N, C-alpha and C positions, 0 to 999 in steps of 0.2 A: 468551629469551623463555620457554623451557621450564623455566627454573629456578623452584624454589619460593619464595616470598616469605619474607623473614626472620621476619615474624610467625607465619606458618604453621609454619615449621621450629620456632620456639620453642614453639608450641602442641603440635606432635608430639613434641617433647622432654619437655614436661611431662605429657602423656598417657602416653607411655612409662615415664617414672619412676614415675607412679603405678601403671601396670599391673604393674611389676617389684615395687614395694613391696607392692602388694595381693596379688599372687601369693604372695610370701615369708610374708606374714602368713597367708594362706589355707592354706598348706602347713604352716607352723611356728607356729600360733597361740600356743604357750606357749614358744617358743624352742628346743624340743628335737626331735630327729628322730623322728616316729612309726614304727611298725613297717611292714614292706613292704605289708601289705594296705591299711592306712589311707592310705599314701602313694599307691599305684596308684589307689585310689578317687578321692582328691582330684585327682590328675593327670588322670584320666578326666573328672572334672567341668569342670576347667579347659579341657580340650579341646573339651567340649561348648559352654561359654560362648563360645570363640573361634570355633568353627565357626558358631554361630547368630549371632554379631555380624557375621561377615563376610557371611553369606548375606543378613542384613537390610540391610546397608549396600549391597551390590552390587545387589540386587534392587530396593530402593526407589529409588536414584539413577538407575538405568537406567530403571525404570518411570516416573519423573517426567520424565525427558527425553523419553521417547516421547510421553507425554501432555501435556506442557507445563504441568503444574499441580503445585504443591509441596504441595498438601493431599491429594492422592490417594496411596494405597498399592496395592501388588499385591492386597490383600485384596479390591478391588473387582471382581476377575476372577472372583470366586465360588468359588475353589478351597478356601478355608477352610470355607466354608458347605457345599461338596459333601463335604469331609471329614467334618464333622459328620453329614451326612445318611447317609454310608455307615456310620459307626459305630452310628448310630440304627437303620438298617434291619437290620444284621447282628445286633445285640443283640435287636431285636424279633422277627425271624423265625427266627433260627438259633442263638441263645445256648443254648437248652435242649438242642439236639442236639449241641452242641459242648463241653459241659461235661466229658465224659469224655475229650476229646482233648487232648494236651500242645500248647499253643500254641507255634509257632515264630516268634520274633520277626522273623527274617530274611525268611521267606516272608510274614509279614503286611506287612512293610515294602514288599516288592516288589509285593504285591497293591495296596496303597494307592497306591503311586506309579504303578503301570500304570493303575489306574482313573482317577486324577485327570489323567494325561497323555492317557488316552483321551477323557476329557470335554473337554479343551482341544483335542484333534484334532477331535472332532466340531464344534467352533466354527470351525475353520479356513476352510471354505468361506465363511461368512458373513463372517469377518474379512477374507478376501482380497477379497471383493466390495465391502466397505464401506470399506476403507482410503482409496480415493480420495475418499470423501465425508467424511472426517474420523474421528479416533479417538474423538470424543465419542458417536457412535451405537453403537460397539462396546461402550464402556463402559457405556452405558445398558442395553444387552441383557444384559451380564454381571452388572449390578447387580440387574436383574429377575430373572434366574435365580438369584442369590444369595438374594433375598427369598424366592422359591419354595422353594428348598432349606431355609432356615431355618424357614419356616412348617410345611413337612411334617415337619421334625425335631421341631418342638415339638408337633405333633399326635400323633406317634409316642410322644414321651416321656410326654405325659399319660396314654397308654394302657397304658404299661409297668408291670410288677411292681416293688416296691421294690428287690429284689435286682439286677433288670436295670437299673433307674435308676442305683443306686450303682455299678455296674460301668461304665455308660456315662460318669458323671462323671469316674471316673478316667482315661478316655480323652480326654475333652474339655478337662480343665484341663491347661495347659501344665505339664510337669515337667522339669526339668533334672538330676534326681537318679538315676532308675532307667533309665538308657539302655544298651541292650544293646550290647556292644563290637563285634560283628560288623556291626550296623547303622550303628554311629558310623564305622567304617572305611569303609564303603561310601559314606556321606554325605561324609566328608572327601575321598574320591577324586572324587566328582562335584563338590563345591564347588570343589576345585583346578582341575578341567577347565573348568567353566562360568565361574567367575570369571575364569580366565585368558582365556577368549574375550572376556568383557565388558571386561576390562582393555585388550585389544588394540583393542577397538572404542571406547575412550574418546574418540579425536578425532571419530569418527561422531557420538557422543553430544553432544559439544561444539557440533557444527554445529546440532543440533536446537534449541538455545536462540536460534539466529538466525532461526527460522522456516522452515517447510517449503519455501517458495519459494527463499529464500536458500540452503537446504541443497542444493537441485537445482541451482542455478547453481554451487556448489562441486563438482558432480560425483557428489553422493550419490544413489543410488537409494533414495529415501525409503520407498516402500511395501515394498520388499523387505527393507530394514533393519530397519523397524518389525516386520514379521512374524518376523524372525529373532530380535530382541531379546525380543519378547513370548514366544516360545518358551523362550528361555533363562531369562527371569525366571519363567515358569511351572514349569519344572523345579526351579528353585531354591526356590520357595516350596512346592512339592509335597514335596521332599525334606525341608526343615525341617519342615513340619507333620506329616509322617509319622514324624519323629525325635522331636519333643518336644511337638507339639500346637500349636493356634493361638496365635500371638502377634501380633495384628493391629496394636497401637499401637507395638511396638518399633521397627520401620522409621520410622514417621512421627517418633517422638522423635529418633532418630539423624540422620535427614536434615535435618529443621528446625533442630535444635541446631548441627549442622555448617554449615548456611547462616548461622546467626547468628554463629558464631565465625570462619569462614573467609571471607575476601573474595577468592574465586577461583572461577572458573566450570569450570575444568578437572576433568573427572570422575576422572581417575587420582589428582589430589590429594584430591578428595572421597571417593573410595573408601578411601583410606588412613586419612584423619582419622576418618571415620565407623566404620571397623572398630575402630579404637583406642578410640574413644569408646563403642562399643557393648560391647567387652570389659570396660572399666573399669566402665560401668554395670551390666552383668550381675553382675560380680564383686562390686561393692559392695552391689547389691540382694540377692543371694543371702546374702552374709555378714550383712546386716540380718536376713533371714528366719531364719537358722540361730542367730546368736549373740544377737540382741536380742529377736526375737519367739518364738523356740523352736519354729520350724514351725508356729505358731498361724494364720499367714497364707501364702499362696502367692506365688510371684514374679509370676505373672500379675496378682494384685491390686495389687501394688506398681507394675508397669508400667502397668496400665490407670488406676490413680488419678493417677500422674504424666502419663501421656499425655493424659488427659482435662483435667486443669487446663492443661497446656501447649497443647491445642488451643484451648480457650477464650481463652487469652491471646493466641494468634496471631490468632485472629478479632477480638479486641478491638483489637488493635494495627493490623490491616488496616482496620477500621472507622474508625479515627481518621485513617487516611491520606486517606479519602475527603473 
């Protein structure tokens, strides 16, 4: 019963082959071995693509199982909007006084991570009280807070000086290029730990698709598991956002493409296929940005364009089912 279907194994094999070939082409575009500096730089970028893909896959599948909705992503928790607000507040009030200070990427990462975790911690009393009434009310509160954060950020950005605004945009647009190695290693460690916990909870996530009542009949403490899973998802999203910036549509694309390709409800299989699909997608998108468009567009632009089109396609498809 736990064996992976033959069609899914074939898909995993195809994605793995594309990932290996894409990696070789990315490392050796002209067929010759580059010098050690360029090789290390490309290897670091590949590690970033892999980590971001794994985080997007695990966090989105887990969140959609908790909410019972395949159109929602962890971005509705408001963490990415809170990240934008933090960066806007810092540059608006403190940038002039911090220009002479050498920024420490690792310190900045832990500050952002702690602030985002603190924001989610403040929501815990409300989440714990409202879990019995359904996850929908919690999401509504988070989405309202996210809208408030975005509105406040927009107001501050309008008042900013041009230099401050340019600096802010470099923080808000997701970048997979200039990632600090120390921060990357910390995120890799966090991703291994949290994704390992989510993988172990794969069977619990499977029961959520049967409905809350059926999950309770199977012995699952639904409210406790939902709270723990939301914490793990929040930490993953916070780490990814602090590492590369907001990538709202990535998880949505990976999850729904995987649902289309894999006829399997088991999350351990979905995690694997989604991670492979995410790595291949990021690798191909970044190759297009670098080799075809010569960095004239960002990878976030590519992801949001594809994600927007895919979102409307799914809406149209669901409409035809009615």
